[in-house]
N, C-alpha and C positions, 0 to 999 in steps of 0.2 A: 438457489444455493450457489455459492461461488467459493473460490479460494480466498484465503485471508493471509496477509503478511503480519507477523507478530513481533514482539519485542526484540528478538535477536537481530533484526534488520536495522534497528536504530543505530545511526552513525556508521553503518557498514556500507550500504548502497552499492553492493557489488555489481548489479545490473546483468548478471548472467541470465536471470529470469526474464529480464526485459528483452534480451536478444533471442531467447527461446520462444517467447509468446507469439503464437501465430496470428493473434487478433489485435495486438498492440493495446492491451487493456491495463498495462502496469504503468502507473504514473509516478513520477519522481517528485517528492516533496523536498523540503530543505534537509531533513535528517532521516527520512524513511521513504520507503516505496509503498504504494497503495494500489490494490487491485480493484478496478471498477466492477461492482457487483452486477451491473446490468450488461456490461460489455464482455465479461468473462464467459467463455463457452464451456467451462468445466473440463477442459481437455487434460489438465494435469501436467502439461509440458514444463511448467515453471518449477514445480515442486522438486524433482530430483536434481536440478542443476543449482539449487540454492546452497551455497557453501556453508551457511550457518544454520541450516534447518529451520528457517523462519516461516516457511509457507506450509499451510495446512488447508485441507478441505474444511469448509465451515463447521461441519459436524465433528471434526477430529481435532479442533483447536484444544490444546491442553487447558485445563481449568484455570491455571494461574494466568493465562493470557486471554481468557474469554472476552475481556473488555475490548480486545482488538477486532472482534467481529463487528460490533456496532461502530467502532472507530473507523474502520475502512469505509463503511457506508457514509459516515459523517463527513469524511473528506470530500465527498462529491455532492451530498444532499443538503448540507448546511453551510452558511457563510463561515469562513474561517477568519481568524484574527486579521484585521486590516482589509477585509473584503466586505462588499455590500451585498453580493449575490453568491449563491452556491455555484460550483463549477458545472454541475449537472452532468450531462453526457456529451463531452466534446467530440466523441467519435474517433478517438485514437490519441495515444500519448505522444506520438512523434510530432503531430502538428502543434501541440501546445508546449512541448519542451519541458525543461525543468521548472518546477513551480517553487518559488522561494518561500514556502509556507508549509506548516504542518498543523495537524489537529492539536487541540489543547492537551490531549493525553500524551502524545509524543513530545510536545514542547516542554512538558513538565519533567521529563527525564533529565537527570543531570548530564551536562556535557561530558564527553570522555576526558579522562585525566591525561595530561600531557606527558 
């Protein structure tokens, strides 16, 4: 089990959770943040600092955002658009930096209105 970042994070990318994470397992995509399910130690430090209440323990994700459980895993385990390989487990978000790609689920969301 791990924590999951859901829909409210799309196009927000606040990063308070990234700063709070003691194991550096929150990766930044183009429009959303993703928690690596194998690197997360389930400490919960990220959840209370999220300003948009987008982070949930996997078993507590609201039904309307349940697709984000598999989506967070997809970000790491399957090749994303424009990639030939999956990210896998890079061993920390800081060393890879911002990744200019998102899962198809996140990419389908309409961009924020100006």
